[in-house]
N, C-alpha and C positions, 0 to 999 in steps of 0.2 A: 905447319902450314895452314895459312888460312883456307878454310873450305868453302866459304861463300862471300859474296858482297853484299850485303843487305842495307848496311847504313854507312854513310860518311863518317859517322861517330865511332865507327868499329876500328878504322884506320889508325896507326900510330904514325908519327912524323917520318920515321924512316920508311915505312911502307908505302905512304903516299908520294914520297920523294922518289922511291923506287918505281913506281907506277908512271910518274911523270917523266923520269928517265928513259925508261924503257919505250913510252910513247914517242920519244925524240927519235929513237932508232926506228921505230915502225913509221914515223912520219916520212923518212927517208925512201921507204919503199914506194910511196907516192910520187916520188920524183922520177922512178925508173920507168923504162918503156913497158916492161911486164910488171904489173903491181901485185906480185904474189909472193908468199912465203910458204914452204911445205910444212911449217910446224904443227899444223892440227890436221895435216892429212890422215884420213882413216876415222876422225872423230866425227861425231853428229851432235850438232847443236839445235836445240828447238826454240824458236821465238814464240813464247806464249803471251799473246796480247789479248786482253779481255777489255782494253779500253782502246779508242781510235788513237792512231799515231802516225805521223809521217815522217818527220826527222829521226827520230829515236829508232824506230823499226828498220828504216832503210839503212841508217848509220850502223846498227848492229849487224844487219844483213851483210852490208858492205866489209865490215871488219871480219866476218866469219869467212867470207868467201875468199878474201885476201890471205887469211892464213890457211886456205885449203880445206877448210871444214865442210863437212855435208850439212846442207841447211834445211830445216823444216819450219815453214812458217804456219803457225796456228793463229786464227781470228776467231774469236767468240761468235761473232756474226756468221750464220752460216754453218756452225758447227753443232753438236749434240748439246752444247752449253744453253743454247736457245731452246732446247728441249726440257732442260731442267737438270742436266749433268752436273754434278757437283765438281768442286776443285780436286777432291781426293780421287774420285774416278778418273778425272782427266789426266791427274799425275800418274796414277798407276797405269793407265793405257800407255803414256809415255816410256814408263819404266819398263812396261814388257817389250817394247820396241827397242829397248837398249839405247837410249838417248844418253849422251856423256854430259851434257850440260843444259841447263834451262835458262833463258832470259825471259823474265815475267813482268808484265805491266799489267797492274790491276786497280780498280778503281776503289777497293776497300784497303785502308791503311792496315798493315800488318800481315797481308796474304803472302808476300814473299817469305817472311820471317816463319809463318805457319808452314809453307811448303818446305823450307830448308829443315825444319826441325820436326816434322811430323813421322818421318821414317816412311812415308808414301814413295819416295824415290831417293834412289842412291846416287845423285850426282850434283855437282855444284850449281848453286843458283845464284844468279845475278839479277839484282832489283832494278828494273828500268823504269821504276816510278810506281809508287804505290799510294793512292788517294792523295791526302794532304800530308803525308808523311815525309819520305825521303826519294831521292833520286840522285844517288851516289856517283854515277858516271857523269852526269850533267856537272856536278860540283867539281869533278876532276878535270873535265875539258875546260871549265871555266878558269879553274886555277893553273891550267896547262896554257891558255891564252895569255892570262895575265902575266905569268913567269916569262913567256916568250917576248912580249909587249915591253914589260917593264924591266926586266933584267937581262935579256937577250937569250937568243936560241942556243948558242954555245956556252955563253957565259953562266946561263942558269942551271947547268948540269950539276946535280948534287946540292943545289941550294933550294930554299923553301921561299916563303913571303914574307920573311921578318920584317916588322915595322912598316909594312905597306899599308895604306888606310884605303878601305874599301866600303863604298856606300851602296846599300841595296834599297831600292826605292819602289813602292807600290803596295799591292795586294799581298802582305806578308801573311796574313791569316790563312788564306788558302794555298800559300805556295810552299810545295815540297821543294822546290828549288832554293827558296830563302833558307829554309831549316838545313838543307843539305850543305849549302855554301857556308853558312855560319859555323857549322860543326867543322867542316874540313879547313877552312880559312883560319880559325882559331888554332887548330892543330898545326898549320903551317906558320904560325906565328904572325898573322896580320891582325890589324885592328878594325873590327867591322862595326858599321853604324847602320841601323835598320831607321829608314824614313817612311813614314806612312800617315794617313788619317788615323786618329784614336780608334774608330770603329773598324779598323782593319789591321790592328795589332793584337796578336793572340794573348789570351789570358795566361799568365805565368811567363811572360817573355822576361821578367826581371832575372829569371834564373838562367837564361841563355847568355853564353860568353860573348856578349856584344854589347853596344850602347844603343839607345832608341832616341830619336829626335822626330819632332813633328813639323821642322822648318827645313825644307830642301835648300833654299838659299844659303844658309849658314853653314852647310856641310860641304858645298861644291869646292869651295876655295882651299879646302885641305884634303881633297880626295884623289888618290892614284887612279882609281877606277870607280865608275858610276854604273850599277847594274840595274836597268829598268825591268820591272815585271808588269806583266799584262793583268788586267783586271779580270779575274776568273768568273764571269757572270754565271756560267754553268753550274757553280759549285754554291752560289748564293742563293738565299731563300728570303732575303730581305733587302731594304734599301740601305746602303752602307754610306751613301754620300748624296747630295742633293741632286746634282746633275752632272753629265759629263763634262761639260764645259766648265764647272766649278772645280770639278777633280783635275782636269787638264791645267787649269790656271794655277792651282796651288801645287800640284804635284807632278806635272809634265815637264819634259826637257826638250827646250827649244834653243835656237841658235843663240839667243841673248844669254840663257843660262848656261850653256855649254861654254861661253866665252869666259865665265867666271872661273872655270877650271883650270888648274895648272896646265901648262904647255904640254907637258907628257901624259897628262891623263888620258884615259881611254873611256869610251862608252860601250856598254855591254847589254845584250838582250838574249834571254834563252830562246826567244821564240814561241808561237808566232807573234809578230809585232802587230799592234793596231795604230797605224800611223793616224796622228791628229789627237789621240788619247793621251797615251803615257809618252809617246816620243814623235817629234814632228819628222817629216820627210827630210827637212834640211838636215838634220842630225843623223837620221837613219842612214843617208847616203854620204856622209862625210868620212874623210880618211881616219877619223878617231874611232868610227863605230866598227866594232869587230865581230859582227853578227855572221858574215859569211866565213871569216876565219873559224869562228866557234863551230860552225857545221864541219868543217874539213877536219878540225882538231877532234872532233868527237870520234871520227872513225880511227885516229891513231890511238886515241885513249882506250876506245873499246877494244881494239887489237891488243893493246898492252894488258889489260884486264884479263881478257880469255887465255891469252898467251901464259900468263902468270899463273892463273887459277888451274888451268888444265896442265901446265907444266910442259907443253909443247909434246910433239910426237917423240916417243922414246927412241925409235930408230934415227931421228933426225937430230935430237939433241942428247949429247953424251950425259950420263947421269951426274957426272962429277961437275958438270957446269949448268944443270938445268936450274932455273931460278925458282924461288920461293917467295910468296908474297909476304909472309910473316918473318922471313929471315933475309933481309936485303943483302946484296951484294956489297963487300967493303969498298968496291970501286965502280965507276962507270964504265971502266975498261973491261971488266968481267962481264957485264951486261951485253956491251958491244959484241964481246967474243962469242957469248952464247949465241946470239942472233946471226953472227956471222957464220957460225958453225952450222946452223940450220940452213942458211942460204948455200952454202957449199954443196949439200946434199941436192 
């Protein structure tokens, strides 16, 4: 049984596909009049956010509440952290309150790993983004969106993204989304190409399981999905390119460039978008752009992750059919049966 979800690199192909397939079942809950499952009834999940967030925090909270979990929202601002309280003391406080799982976002790379392996708290830890390191649930929701668009909602069940060509463009150096997607998409069999100015490409990128290009136009014609990244100025302490206009001219996606992409290709963005910088309004508002879908899919993915890590409520899910992240079901039917059993309760 996988205890925590700290990095997308920790997932095997079967584990990743299981999460994607479970998310398909969870997505059907959103189509019902009452968007609730009793699977985590009686469990308490704490959202421990040391960094500002809108999409990720609300998405996790929505996922937890749809699974009937009790939710505690912790923000560093206005808490004892602002008085100098350490991560250890915060974790031990949560442990004393009997929290069953912790979702953590932190500005320091490695903080979720430290929390998961320190012994300070005996609960599953889910990384909601740490520094410039990892953001595994974002990579999972991106892969989920790609599989739905490129393979099909029902046809994609049990399948990965083998032989799909994904291009990730922008501030690779400061992006935990890029790192997570490279790891997960490689595990799922996709071919990944990173495109960025040389100054925004990390040292050691040659060891990553991907290709690197500095020419966006040459990669568009052979891409199944193009993911645009925001330039993270808040993490920059130097000038990495001459001007915004120059960056947009070389690495921005506009209507003319989008027209070069194959007809089936999609445009993605983890958000928040800076319109006019890395993406134009024409592209952001086009049918090819999946930004809104990614937000909706994020709730389904996070429901799946929490459901699989916590194993569901034992009184709602029979032990013989309770899912395990590290031991995927032999068929999608069993996953569907498990969730159906919870719904009947």
